[in-house]
C-alpha positions in Angstrom: -29.3 1.6 4.5 -29.5 0.0 0.7 -30.7 3.4 -1.2 -27.7 5.1 0.6 -25.1 3.2 -0.3 -26.4 2.4 -3.9 -26.3 6.6 -4.3 -22.7 6.9 -2.7 -22.2 3.8 -5.3 -23.8 6.1 -8.1 -22.8 9.2 -7.4 -18.7 7.8 -6.7 -19.1 6.4 -10.3 -20.0 9.8 -12.0 -17.6 11.7 -10.1 -14.7 9.2 -10.2 -14.9 7.2 -13.2 -16.4 10.1 -15.8 -13.4 12.5 -15.1 -10.6 9.8 -16.1 -12.6 8.7 -18.9 -12.7 12.1 -20.3 -9.2 13.3 -19.0 -7.8 9.8 -20.7 -9.5 10.4 -24.2 -8.3 13.8 -24.3 -4.8 13.0 -23.9 -3.5 10.7 -27.0 -4.6 14.0 -29.0 -3.0 16.4 -27.2 -0.2 14.5 -26.6 0.4 14.4 -30.0 0.5 18.2 -30.3 2.9 18.6 -27.6 5.5 16.0 -29.2 4.9 17.6 -32.9 6.4 20.8 -30.9 3.7 23.7 -31.9 2.7 24.8 -28.8 4.7 22.6 -26.7 5.0 24.7 -23.4 1.1 25.0 -23.0 0.2 21.3 -24.3 2.8 20.3 -22.0 0.7 22.2 -19.3 -2.6 20.5 -20.4 -0.6 17.3 -20.5 0.3 17.2 -16.6 -3.3 18.1 -15.5 -4.8 15.3 -17.7 -2.2 12.9 -16.3 -3.1 14.2 -12.2 -6.8 14.3 -12.9 -6.2 10.2 -14.5 -4.1 9.6 -11.3 -6.2 11.4 -8.6 -9.5 10.1 -9.5 -8.6 6.7 -10.2 -7.4 6.4 -6.6 -10.4 8.3 -5.6 -12.4 5.3 -7.8 -12.1 2.8 -5.2 -14.6 4.0 -3.8 -17.1 2.7 -6.5 -16.4 -0.8 -5.8 -16.2 -0.5 -2.1 -19.8 0.7 -2.5 -20.7 -1.5 -5.3 -20.3 -4.6 -2.7 -21.7 -3.2 0.4 -25.0 -2.8 -2.1 -24.8 -6.3 -3.8 -24.3 -7.5 -0.2 -27.6 -5.4 0.8 -29.5 -6.7 -1.8 -28.8 -10.0 -1.7 -27.1 -10.2 -5.1 -23.6 -10.7 -4.6 -24.4 -14.0 -6.3 -26.3 -12.9 -9.5 -23.7 -13.8 -12.7 -24.4 -10.1 -14.0 -22.7 -8.8 -11.0 -19.9 -11.4 -11.1 -19.7 -10.0 -14.8 -19.8 -6.2 -13.7 -17.2 -7.2 -11.1 -14.4 -9.1 -13.8 -15.3 -6.2 -16.2 -14.8 -3.9 -13.1 -11.1 -5.4 -12.6 -10.2 -5.3 -16.1 -10.9 -1.6 -16.7 -8.5 -1.4 -13.3 -6.1 -3.4 -14.6 -6.2 -1.4 -18.3 -6.4 2.0 -16.5 -3.3 1.1 -14.0 -1.0 -1.4 -15.9 -1.9 0.3 -19.4 -3.1 3.7 -19.3 -1.5 5.6 -16.8 1.9 4.3 -17.0 1.9 5.5 -21.0 0.5 9.0 -20.5 3.5 9.0 -18.2 6.0 7.9 -21.1 4.5 10.5 -23.2 4.4 13.3 -20.6 7.9 12.5 -20.2 8.9 12.6 -24.0 6.9 15.7 -24.7 8.5 17.5 -21.7 11.8 16.2 -23.2 11.1 16.6 -26.6 15.2 16.9 -27.3 15.6 13.4 -26.5 13.3 11.2 -27.5 11.9 8.4 -25.0 11.7 4.5 -26.1 8.1 3.7 -27.1 7.3 7.3 -27.8 7.1 7.7 -31.7 4.3 7.8 -33.8 2.6 5.1 -32.8 2.7 5.3 -29.0 -0.2 8.2 -28.7 -2.4 5.6 -30.7 -1.4 3.1 -28.5 -2.9 4.7 -25.7 -5.6 5.9 -27.8 -6.8 2.2 -28.2 -5.8 1.0 -24.5 -7.4 4.2 -23.2 -10.6 3.0 -25.7 -10.6 -0.4 -24.4 -10.9 1.2 -20.7 -13.8 3.2 -21.5 -15.8 0.4 -22.9 -14.7 -1.7 -20.3 -16.8 1.0 -18.5 -19.8 1.5 -20.8 -20.3 -2.2 -20.7 -20.3 -2.4 -16.9 -22.8 0.9 -16.8 -25.0 -0.9 -19.1 -24.9 -4.3 -16.7 -25.6 -2.0 -13.7 -28.5 -0.7 -15.4 -30.6 -3.8 -17.2 -29.3 -6.3 -14.5 -30.4 -9.2 -17.0 -32.6 -11.4 -14.6 -33.4 -9.0 -12.8 -36.9 -8.8 -11.0 -37.9 -5.4 -11.7 -39.9 -6.0 -14.6 -37.9 -3.2 -16.4 
């Protein structure tokens, strides 16, 4: 059963978190172009798609910690420091996505859809700030991934 839980956990991480990191990373540059108005129609459609990908796969991503907890429980490692740090970083990454990345994407999407009336907080710095928060989200997931692979103090000898 542990192998099944671990397999679902890893597949869910790849399928759910991967698209969010890619789509979220592409969003700020596309928003900059859309706000500049060069090819607003095309860029707006791309922004809508990227934001939808981030929202949907963020919701699907809930499967990752659920199966992660189940796997950790079956392995008997729920109290290990590396896992506790991973859980904390995962919670921070989820908060960054839900509280910083997705709302800012929505504001930039609204501003790009209505370029005649600029929205508050969507000036020249807004895409750069979004890129910073997105980078933070991606970095947190990279650290969690490394912790999952390395598992400090594990008995595997690797």
